[in-house]
C-alpha positions in Angstrom: 147.7 82.1 -53.1 145.6 82.0 -56.4 144.3 78.3 -55.9 143.5 78.9 -52.1 141.1 81.9 -53.6 140.1 79.2 -56.4 139.3 76.8 -53.4 137.5 79.6 -51.2 135.4 80.4 -54.4 134.6 76.3 -55.0 132.9 76.4 -51.7 130.7 79.1 -52.1 129.4 78.1 -54.8 128.2 74.7 -53.2 126.7 77.1 -50.5 124.9 79.4 -52.0 123.2 77.1 -54.4 122.8 74.0 -50.9 121.2 77.6 -49.0 119.2 78.5 -51.8 118.0 74.8 -52.4 116.8 74.4 -49.0 114.8 77.3 -48.5 113.2 76.4 -51.9 112.8 73.2 -51.2 110.9 73.9 -48.2 108.7 75.9 -49.2 107.4 73.1 -51.8 107.2 70.6 -49.9 105.1 72.7 -47.8 102.6 73.1 -50.4 103.3 69.0 -52.1 102.4 67.9 -47.6 99.1 70.1 -47.7 98.0 68.7 -50.8 99.2 65.3 -49.8 97.7 65.6 -46.6 98.9 63.0 -43.8 98.6 59.3 -45.7 100.4 59.8 -48.7 102.6 62.3 -47.3 103.8 59.4 -45.4 103.8 57.1 -48.2 106.1 59.8 -50.4 108.6 59.6 -47.8 108.7 56.1 -46.8 109.0 55.4 -50.7 111.9 58.4 -50.5 113.7 56.7 -47.0 113.8 52.9 -49.3 115.0 54.0 -52.3 118.1 55.8 -49.4 118.8 52.9 -48.6 119.6 51.8 -52.3 122.1 54.3 -53.0 125.2 53.1 -50.9 124.3 49.9 -53.6 124.2 51.8 -57.0 126.9 54.1 -56.6 128.9 50.6 -54.8 131.1 52.9 -52.9 132.6 54.9 -55.8 130.9 58.5 -54.8 134.4 58.1 -51.7 137.3 57.6 -54.3 136.3 58.9 -57.4 137.8 62.4 -56.0 140.5 61.0 -55.3 141.4 58.8 -58.5 140.7 61.4 -61.0 143.0 63.5 -59.1 146.0 60.7 -58.4 145.9 59.4 -62.2 144.7 62.7 -64.6 145.5 60.5 -67.3 143.4 58.0 -67.1 139.8 60.1 -65.9 138.0 59.6 -69.6 138.1 56.0 -68.5 137.9 56.5 -64.6 134.6 58.0 -65.3 133.2 56.7 -67.6 134.1 52.9 -66.1 132.2 54.2 -62.6 129.3 55.9 -64.8 128.5 52.0 -66.1 129.4 50.5 -63.0 127.0 52.8 -61.4 124.4 52.5 -64.2 124.0 49.1 -64.6 123.8 49.1 -60.8 121.3 51.3 -60.1 119.0 48.9 -62.8 119.2 45.8 -60.2 119.0 48.1 -57.2 115.2 49.3 -58.9 114.6 45.3 -59.0 115.8 45.6 -55.1 113.0 47.8 -54.7 110.1 46.1 -56.4 111.6 42.6 -54.9 111.0 44.3 -51.3 107.9 46.4 -50.9 106.6 43.2 -53.5 107.2 41.1 -50.2 106.8 43.8 -47.2 104.0 45.2 -48.6 102.7 43.0 -49.6 98.9 43.4 -51.3 99.4 47.1 -51.0 99.4 48.4 -54.3 99.7 52.2 -54.0 102.8 51.8 -52.3 104.4 49.3 -54.6 103.4 51.6 -57.5 104.7 54.6 -55.9 108.1 53.2 -54.5 109.6 51.5 -57.6 108.5 55.3 -59.6 110.5 57.4 -57.3 113.2 54.3 -57.5 113.3 55.1 -61.4 116.3 58.4 -59.5 118.6 55.8 -59.0 119.5 55.5 -63.1 120.2 59.6 -63.6 121.5 59.5 -59.8 124.3 57.7 -61.1 125.6 59.5 -64.0 125.6 62.5 -61.3 128.6 61.1 -60.2 130.1 63.1 -63.0 130.3 66.4 -60.5 132.9 64.7 -58.8 135.6 65.5 -61.8 133.6 68.8 -61.6 135.2 68.8 -58.3 138.3 67.6 -58.7 139.1 70.4 -61.1 137.8 72.5 -58.7 134.9 73.8 -61.0 132.2 73.1 -58.8 129.9 76.5 -60.5 128.7 74.3 -63.3 127.7 71.6 -61.1 125.8 74.2 -58.0 124.4 75.9 -61.1 123.4 73.3 -62.8 121.3 71.6 -59.7 120.6 74.9 -59.0 118.6 75.2 -62.2 116.9 71.1 -62.7 115.8 71.9 -58.6 114.1 75.5 -59.5 112.5 73.2 -62.5 111.5 71.1 -60.8 110.0 73.0 -58.2 108.3 74.7 -61.2 106.4 71.4 -61.8 105.6 70.4 -58.5 104.3 73.5 -58.2 102.2 72.4 -62.3 101.2 68.8 -60.4 99.7 71.1 -57.4 97.6 73.3 -59.8 96.7 70.3 -61.9 95.6 68.4 -58.7 97.7 65.1 -60.7 97.8 62.1 -58.6 100.3 60.2 -55.6 102.5 58.7 -58.5 102.8 61.9 -60.6 104.4 63.1 -57.0 106.3 59.7 -56.7 108.5 60.1 -60.0 108.9 64.2 -59.9 111.9 63.8 -58.3 113.4 62.0 -61.4 113.3 65.4 -62.8 115.9 66.8 -61.4 118.8 64.3 -61.3 117.8 63.7 -65.0 117.7 67.8 -65.7 121.7 67.6 -64.0 122.5 64.0 -65.2 122.0 65.7 -69.3 123.7 68.6 -68.5 126.6 68.0 -67.1 127.3 65.2 -69.4 126.9 68.2 -72.0 129.6 70.3 -69.8 131.5 67.2 -69.5 132.0 66.8 -73.4 132.9 70.6 -73.6 135.1 70.9 -71.3 136.6 67.4 -70.5 139.2 67.1 -72.5 139.2 62.9 -72.7 136.3 61.2 -74.2 134.7 58.7 -71.3 134.9 54.8 -71.8 134.8 51.7 -69.6 137.9 49.5 -68.8 137.3 45.8 -67.1 140.4 46.2 -65.0 139.6 49.6 -64.1 136.8 48.6 -62.5 137.9 45.8 -60.6 140.5 48.4 -59.8 138.1 51.1 -58.4 135.4 48.5 -56.6 138.7 47.2 -54.9 138.6 50.5 -52.8 135.4 51.7 -52.9 133.8 47.5 -51.6 134.7 49.0 -48.2 132.3 52.0 -48.1 129.3 50.2 -49.1 128.7 49.0 -45.7 129.9 52.2 -43.6 127.5 54.5 -46.6 124.3 51.7 -45.9 125.3 52.5 -41.8 124.8 56.1 -42.7 121.2 55.6 -44.4 119.7 53.4 -41.8 121.1 56.1 -38.5 119.2 58.4 -40.9 115.9 56.8 -42.4 115.2 53.5 -40.7 112.3 55.3 -38.7 110.3 56.3 -41.3 110.6 52.3 -42.7 109.7 50.9 -39.1 107.3 53.1 -38.6 105.5 52.4 -42.0 105.5 49.2 -41.2 104.6 48.9 -38.0 102.1 51.3 -37.3 101.2 53.3 -40.5 101.8 55.9 -43.8 99.6 58.6 -41.9 102.2 57.9 -38.7 105.4 58.3 -41.1 104.1 61.4 -42.7 103.1 62.9 -39.7 106.8 62.2 -38.5 108.2 63.3 -41.2 106.5 67.0 -40.4 107.4 66.8 -37.3 111.0 66.2 -38.2 110.8 68.7 -41.2 109.2 71.5 -39.1 112.5 70.7 -36.3 114.9 70.9 -38.9 113.2 74.5 -40.5 116.7 76.4 -40.6 118.6 73.3 -41.2 120.0 75.7 -44.5 121.5 78.0 -41.6 123.7 75.7 -39.9 125.2 73.6 -43.0 125.5 77.0 -44.6 127.9 78.2 -41.2 129.2 74.8 -40.7 130.6 74.8 -44.6 132.0 78.3 -44.3 134.1 77.0 -41.3 135.0 73.3 -42.9 138.6 75.4 -45.6 139.3 77.9 -42.6 139.7 75.2 -39.9 141.3 72.4 -42.7 143.8 75.8 -43.2 144.9 76.5 -39.5 145.5 72.3 -39.0 148.4 73.3 -41.3 149.0 76.3 -40.0 148.9 75.6 -36.2 146.8 73.4 -34.3 146.6 75.5 -31.3 144.1 78.3 -33.8 142.8 74.4 -35.6 141.3 73.7 -31.6 140.5 77.0 -31.4 138.5 77.5 -34.6 137.1 73.7 -34.1 135.6 74.9 -30.3 134.5 78.4 -31.8 132.9 76.1 -34.2 130.8 74.3 -31.9 130.2 77.3 -29.8 128.1 79.4 -32.4 126.0 75.5 -33.4 125.3 74.8 -29.8 123.9 77.8 -28.6 122.3 78.8 -31.6 120.3 75.4 -31.7 119.5 75.3 -28.3 117.6 78.6 -28.6 116.4 77.7 -32.1 115.1 74.2 -30.5 113.0 76.7 -27.3 112.2 78.7 -29.8 110.7 75.6 -32.2 109.2 74.0 -29.3 107.5 76.7 -27.3 105.6 77.7 -30.2 104.9 74.0 -31.9 101.7 74.5 -32.6 102.5 78.0 -34.5 104.9 76.4 -36.6 103.3 72.9 -37.5 100.5 75.4 -38.6 102.4 77.8 -40.9 104.4 75.2 -41.9 102.1 71.9 -42.7 97.8 73.2 -41.4 95.2 71.8 -39.2 96.0 68.1 -40.6 99.1 67.7 -39.1 98.4 69.3 -35.6 98.7 65.4 -34.3 102.8 66.1 -34.6 103.7 68.6 -32.7 103.9 66.2 -28.7 107.0 64.2 -31.3 108.1 68.0 -32.7 108.6 68.8 -28.9 110.6 66.1 -28.8 113.0 65.5 -31.6 114.1 69.2 -31.7 116.0 68.9 -28.9 118.3 66.4 -31.4 119.5 69.9 -33.5 122.3 70.7 -31.4 123.6 66.8 -31.3 123.5 66.2 -34.4 124.9 69.1 -35.9 128.0 69.0 -33.6 127.8 65.5 -34.8 128.8 67.3 -38.5 132.0 69.6 -36.6 132.8 65.8 -34.9 133.3 64.9 -38.7 135.3 67.7 -39.8 137.9 67.6 -36.9 137.7 63.5 -37.8 139.1 64.1 -41.5 141.5 67.4 -40.5 143.3 64.9 -37.5 143.3 61.8 -40.3 140.8 59.4 -38.4 138.4 58.7 -40.5 138.4 55.0 -39.9 136.5 55.4 -36.4 133.7 56.6 -38.8 132.2 53.2 -39.4 131.8 52.2 -35.4 130.4 55.6 -35.1 128.0 55.3 -37.8 127.7 51.7 -36.5 126.6 52.7 -32.9 124.2 54.6 -33.9 122.4 52.7 -36.8 122.2 49.7 -34.1 121.0 52.1 -31.3 118.7 53.4 -33.4 117.0 49.9 -34.8 116.5 49.0 -31.4 115.4 51.9 -29.4 112.8 52.4 -32.8 111.7 48.5 -31.8 111.0 49.6 -28.0 109.6 53.1 -28.8 107.2 52.9 -31.7 104.8 49.9 -30.8 104.7 52.0 -26.7 104.6 55.6 -27.9 104.7 55.5 -31.7 106.0 58.8 -33.8 106.8 59.6 -29.9 108.9 57.1 -29.4 110.3 57.4 -32.9 111.1 61.5 -32.2 112.6 60.1 -28.6 114.6 57.6 -30.8 116.3 60.6 -32.3 116.6 62.0 -29.5 118.9 59.2 -28.0 120.3 57.7 -30.4 121.9 61.6 -31.5 122.5 62.1 -28.3 124.5 58.9 -27.4 126.7 59.3 -31.3 127.8 62.2 -31.0 128.5 63.4 -27.3 128.4 60.5 -25.2 130.8 57.5 -27.7 133.0 60.7 -27.9 134.0 59.7 -24.1 134.0 55.8 -24.6 136.2 55.6 -28.2 139.1 56.5 -27.2 140.8 58.6 -30.6 137.9 60.5 -30.5 138.1 61.8 -26.6 139.8 65.3 -27.2 137.0 66.4 -30.1 135.4 66.0 -26.8 137.5 67.7 -24.8 137.1 71.2 -27.9 133.1 70.7 -27.4 133.5 70.9 -24.0 135.5 74.4 -24.7 132.6 75.0 -26.8 129.8 75.9 -24.4 131.7 78.1 -22.6 129.5 81.7 -23.8 132.6 84.0 -24.0 134.0 82.2 -27.0 130.4 83.2 -28.9 130.7 86.8 -27.0 134.2 87.2 -28.2 133.2 86.2 -31.8 129.7 88.8 -32.0 132.3 91.3 -30.8 135.2 90.1 -33.2 137.9 90.4 -30.9 141.0 87.4 -31.3 138.8 86.0 -34.6 
């Protein structure tokens, strides 16, 4: 019971801080977008998406195995952590060079684009050190990382407000995100030295062992990034940074309450895992319940945003972003399918069918790239929005019938469409 309470408290810290960060991030993003304008805002988002492609390479897949390695071999946690941090730090330097090389070739002659992307990529160095958070997760001490990340987020938000007030150039905004990760890296190192019982050290043999396990996660992680970020990169390369800015505004407006859904899903996750151990029927019922909540709430939100799209854009981003309204009215309908994918991943993990994830991510990435190549030249940001919607439907629903091991999940999804399930939950019956 004591361990169970510790798990619940550990999850609560993560959820609470994520929600708070999302709200603060939304507010700061609104003012930043208004100040920078569609073109510069688009350039920052292009840099963010481009750097995101290098994050899986920087982590070398280690973020997927560290918690398990620390739990299994607690007597070697200092060596495991130290080796992982060293590998990620060295990799981050090569990734920054990679960002520079990519932009120099692909964005040749675009001085601002190259500088902004390289400045933005500095965060990779500090993000590598952030891998320390997995030690805190393994020890069920996520309140330290959550509070640290929240404090860093507050400081970075205040710094960005200072940049806005003093009317700094886009270069300052490009490097501002590195401040967030730098604070987290320094504080986590300090806390680990106070609470950790082993010194961080590097071992070539441990590096080989870790990489032999982690390398398989690199491609899968890359596919996830392609799935989520390729549209902005392709818009920049095929149209311009202003298109990226308008499209980013549409995506952000559509996901304005994303943190609410994330909190609901995160709060259901331990309940679903716990019911899986107790009773399979109860487990499946809880999955259907979560589907019911997510689908109906997302559809209501999507309808509301589509209906009041102009008002939403004016309030969040201002009149200079009104051209994003048609894209918003398209992409907002992908919310239900996007969150359905998050629920499906919980089911996959609970059922131990995680080997199919790379197939799902690969199919999603390929679908996204192919459709963007077709639709962006035809309809610009509206084409990218349509691509995002179709990709989410295909990946998180249609594939559920094509890939045999996850067909049962689609059955639970369809059960969740029964409105009586949601009514029962609202009335707090049979919960």
